[in-house]
C-alpha positions in Angstrom: 0.1 0.0 0.0 1.4 3.3 -1.0 1.2 5.6 2.1 2.2 8.7 0.2 -1.1 9.4 -1.6 -4.2 10.4 0.4 -6.3 7.4 -0.1 -3.4 5.1 1.2 -2.9 7.4 4.1 -6.7 7.6 4.9 -6.9 3.9 4.7 -3.9 3.4 7.2 -5.5 6.1 9.5 -8.9 4.4 9.3 -7.6 0.8 10.1 -5.6 2.5 13.0 -8.6 4.2 14.4 -10.6 0.9 14.1 -7.7 -1.1 15.9 -7.7 1.5 18.5 -11.4 1.3 19.0 -11.3 -2.5 19.3 -8.5 -2.3 21.7 -10.5 0.4 23.9 -13.5 -1.8 23.7 -11.8 -5.0 24.7 -10.1 -3.3 27.7 -13.3 -1.8 28.9 -15.1 -5.3 28.5 -12.3 -7.1 30.4 -12.3 -4.1 33.2 -16.0 -4.5 33.5 -15.7 -8.4 33.9 -13.2 -7.9 36.7 -15.5 -5.4 38.4 -18.4 -7.9 38.2 -16.3 -10.7 39.7 -15.1 -8.5 42.6 -18.5 -7.5 43.2 -19.6 -11.0 43.2 -17.1 -11.9 45.6 -17.9 -9.0 48.0 -21.6 -10.0 47.8 -20.8 -13.6 48.8 -18.5 -12.5 51.7 -21.3 -10.2 52.8 -23.8 -13.2 52.6 -21.3 -15.3 54.8 -20.9 -12.5 57.3 -24.8 -12.2 57.4 -25.3 -16.0 58.0 -22.4 -15.9 60.7 -24.2 -13.0 62.6 -27.5 -14.7 62.3 -26.1 -17.9 64.0 -24.3 -15.9 66.7 -27.5 -13.9 67.0 -29.6 -17.5 67.6 -26.7 -18.6 70.0 -27.0 -15.5 72.1 -30.6 -15.7 72.3 -30.4 -19.2 73.3 -27.8 -18.4 76.1 -29.8 -15.6 77.2 -32.8 -17.7 77.5 -31.0 -20.3 79.5 -29.3 -17.7 81.8 -33.1 -16.2 82.3 -34.3 -19.5 83.3 -31.4 -20.2 85.5 -31.6 -16.9 87.2 -35.4 -17.3 87.9 -34.7 -20.6 89.4 -32.1 -19.0 91.7 -34.5 -16.5 92.5 -37.2 -19.0 93.6 -34.5 -21.1 95.7 -33.5 -17.7 97.3 -37.0 -17.0 98.1 -37.7 -20.4 99.4 -34.5 -20.0 101.7 -35.6 -16.8 103.0 -38.9 -18.3 103.7 -37.2 -21.2 105.6 -35.0 -18.8 107.6 -38.0 -16.6 108.6 -39.7 -19.6 110.0 -36.9 -20.6 112.0 -36.4 -17.2 113.6 
């Protein structure tokens, strides 16, 4: 191809522009793909964190219920001991 004439120069510039557009398009697609993968990984991490929080919350609730039951049992025992001590006096 003779690049010293206008048609040859325009053809070379046109092909160079087309190649540049394709390279930019490919780079943008790859970048967007990476963003989507990272976003999916972050979402998965958040889901795991929420599941862990829910599990810890359930465990805490169970522990609180057990402690409440134990405390009420201790209160009733203390009340019965106080009752016995009052009758002994």
